C-alpha positions as CSV (number, residue, x, y, z in Angstrom):
1,X,116.3,74.2,97.0
2,X,115.1,76.2,94.1
3,X,111.7,77.3,95.4
4,X,111.4,80.2,92.9
5,X,110.9,77.9,89.8
6,X,109.1,75.1,91.6
7,X,105.8,74.2,90.0
8,X,104.2,73.5,93.3
9,X,104.9,77.0,94.5
10,X,103.4,78.5,91.4
11,X,100.1,76.7,92.2
12,X,100.0,78.1,95.7
13,X,100.6,81.7,94.8
14,X,98.0,84.0,96.3
15,X,97.6,86.3,93.3
16,X,94.3,86.7,91.5
17,X,93.8,85.6,87.9
18,X,91.5,87.5,85.4
19,X,89.5,85.7,82.7
20,X,87.0,87.5,80.6
21,X,86.6,90.4,83.0
22,X,85.9,88.1,86.0
23,X,88.3,88.1,88.9
24,X,88.8,84.6,90.4
25,X,90.9,84.3,93.5
26,X,93.3,81.4,93.7
27,X,92.9,79.1,96.7
28,X,94.8,80.0,99.9
29,X,96.2,77.9,102.7
30,X,94.6,78.1,106.1
31,X,96.9,77.7,109.1
32,X,96.0,77.0,112.7
33,X,97.2,79.4,115.5
34,X,100.0,76.9,116.4
35,X,101.2,76.7,112.8
36,X,101.2,80.5,112.5
37,X,103.2,80.8,115.7
38,X,105.7,78.3,114.4
39,X,106.1,80.1,111.1
40,X,106.6,83.5,112.8
41,X,109.2,81.9,115.1
42,X,111.0,80.4,112.1
43,X,111.1,83.8,110.3
44,X,112.3,85.5,113.5
45,X,115.1,83.0,113.9
46,X,116.0,82.9,110.2
47,X,118.6,84.9,108.5
48,X,116.7,86.9,105.9
49,X,118.9,88.6,103.3
50,X,118.3,92.3,102.9
51,X,117.0,92.1,99.3
52,X,114.2,89.8,100.6
53,X,113.4,91.8,103.7
54,X,110.3,93.5,102.2
55,X,108.8,90.1,101.3
56,X,109.5,88.8,104.7
57,X,107.8,91.8,106.3
58,X,104.7,91.3,104.1
59,X,104.5,87.6,105.1
60,X,104.8,88.5,108.8
61,X,102.1,91.1,108.5
62,X,99.7,88.6,106.7
63,X,100.5,85.9,109.3
64,X,99.8,88.4,112.1
65,X,96.5,89.4,110.6
66,X,95.4,85.8,110.2
67,X,96.5,85.1,113.8
68,X,94.3,88.0,115.1
69,X,91.3,86.8,113.1
70,X,91.4,83.4,114.8
71,X,90.0,83.0,118.2
């Protein structure tokens, strides 16, 4: 599918960009609890290769934090 070099993915990156000493966060995506549960399920059932395991763990941790923040 080529997600690494996809221009749409580059726009959704959650990194911050610096311009003239001012840090401006890029927009992030807000998920509902149901969407977070679905994503966690998909990650749990997916076959994540070992070299991408650290990224998968970071994504799961962020999703869990967002899930706990929602009521």
